[in-house]
C-alpha positions in Angstrom: 206.4 19.0 -10.9 204.0 21.8 -9.7 203.5 25.0 -11.6 204.7 27.2 -8.7 208.0 25.2 -8.2 209.8 26.7 -11.1 210.9 30.4 -10.8 210.7 31.1 -14.5 207.2 29.8 -14.8 206.1 32.2 -12.0 208.1 35.0 -13.7 206.4 34.5 -17.1 203.0 34.1 -15.5 203.4 37.5 -13.8 204.8 39.1 -16.9 201.9 37.8 -19.0 199.4 39.1 -16.4 201.1 42.6 -16.4 201.1 42.8 -20.1 197.4 41.7 -20.2 196.4 44.4 -17.7 198.4 47.0 -19.5 196.6 46.0 -22.7 193.2 46.3 -21.0 194.1 49.7 -19.6 195.1 50.8 -23.1 191.9 49.6 -24.6 189.8 51.3 -22.0 191.8 54.6 -22.5 191.3 54.4 -26.2 187.5 53.6 -25.9 187.1 56.6 -23.5 189.1 58.8 -25.9 187.0 57.7 -28.8 183.7 58.6 -27.2 185.1 62.0 -26.0 186.2 62.9 -29.5 183.4 64.7 -31.2 185.4 65.4 -34.4 185.6 61.7 -35.4 182.8 60.2 -37.3 180.9 57.1 -36.1 182.4 55.0 -38.8 186.0 55.8 -37.8 185.1 55.1 -34.2 183.7 51.7 -35.3 187.0 51.0 -37.2 189.1 51.9 -34.2 186.9 49.7 -31.9 187.1 46.8 -34.3 190.8 46.6 -35.0 192.0 45.8 -31.4 190.2 42.4 -31.9 192.4 41.5 -34.8 195.7 43.4 -34.2 195.6 44.2 -30.5 199.0 45.8 -29.7 199.6 47.2 -33.2 196.3 49.0 -33.1 197.0 50.5 -29.6 200.4 51.8 -30.7 199.0 53.2 -34.0 196.1 54.9 -32.3 198.4 56.4 -29.7 200.8 57.6 -32.4 198.1 59.0 -34.6 195.6 60.4 -32.1 197.4 60.5 -28.8 197.8 64.3 -28.7 194.0 64.7 -29.1 193.4 62.3 -26.2 195.7 64.4 -24.0 194.0 67.6 -25.0 190.5 66.2 -24.4 191.6 64.8 -21.0 192.8 68.2 -19.9 189.9 70.1 -21.4 187.0 68.3 -19.7 188.1 68.9 -16.1 188.9 72.6 -16.9 185.4 73.0 -18.4 183.8 71.4 -15.4 185.8 73.6 -13.1 184.8 76.7 -15.0 181.1 75.7 -14.8 181.4 75.0 -11.1 183.1 78.3 -10.5 180.4 80.2 -12.5 177.6 78.5 -10.5 179.3 79.3 -7.2 179.8 82.9 -8.2 176.1 83.2 -9.3 174.8 81.6 -6.1 177.2 83.2 -3.6 177.3 86.8 -4.7 174.3 88.3 -3.0 175.2 91.8 -1.9 174.0 93.2 1.4 172.0 95.8 -0.5 170.3 93.1 -2.5 169.5 91.1 0.6 168.0 94.2 2.3 166.0 94.9 -0.9 164.6 91.4 -0.9 163.7 91.7 2.8 162.1 95.1 2.2 160.0 93.6 -0.7 158.8 90.8 1.7 158.0 93.5 4.3 156.0 95.6 1.8 154.1 92.4 0.6 153.2 91.7 4.3 155.1 88.4 4.3 157.3 89.4 7.2 156.7 91.7 10.2 158.7 94.9 10.8 160.5 93.1 13.7 161.6 90.3 11.3 162.8 92.9 8.8 164.8 94.7 11.5 166.3 91.4 12.6 167.3 90.5 9.0 168.7 93.9 8.4 170.8 93.8 11.5 172.1 90.3 10.7 173.1 91.4 7.2 174.8 94.6 8.3 176.9 92.9 11.0 
């Protein structure tokens, strides 16, 4: 009798595969959470990384119960911090006032870098 001929063999194979992938997802989530946690010492990180080898599902459940809130907070904090940094950079780069641009062009004109015609063109483009 072939493996795929029995419905329950197929069912248990798929169930086992789903549980295995859920376990791998949990392990990767915990490892990512451990390395994002700056409040946990290196020894505790090593303990949390070692225990899934011996007590796989128990360790995942205990970690989620004990440190799950911190994982959620760190997961939310990082994108918010990245967004604030991006917004700050965009504001810094994009907030050139027309007066500032004309002043820069006037400085270039006074230094002899651009001609009066180029200055007039820049000024008219800025003021439009």
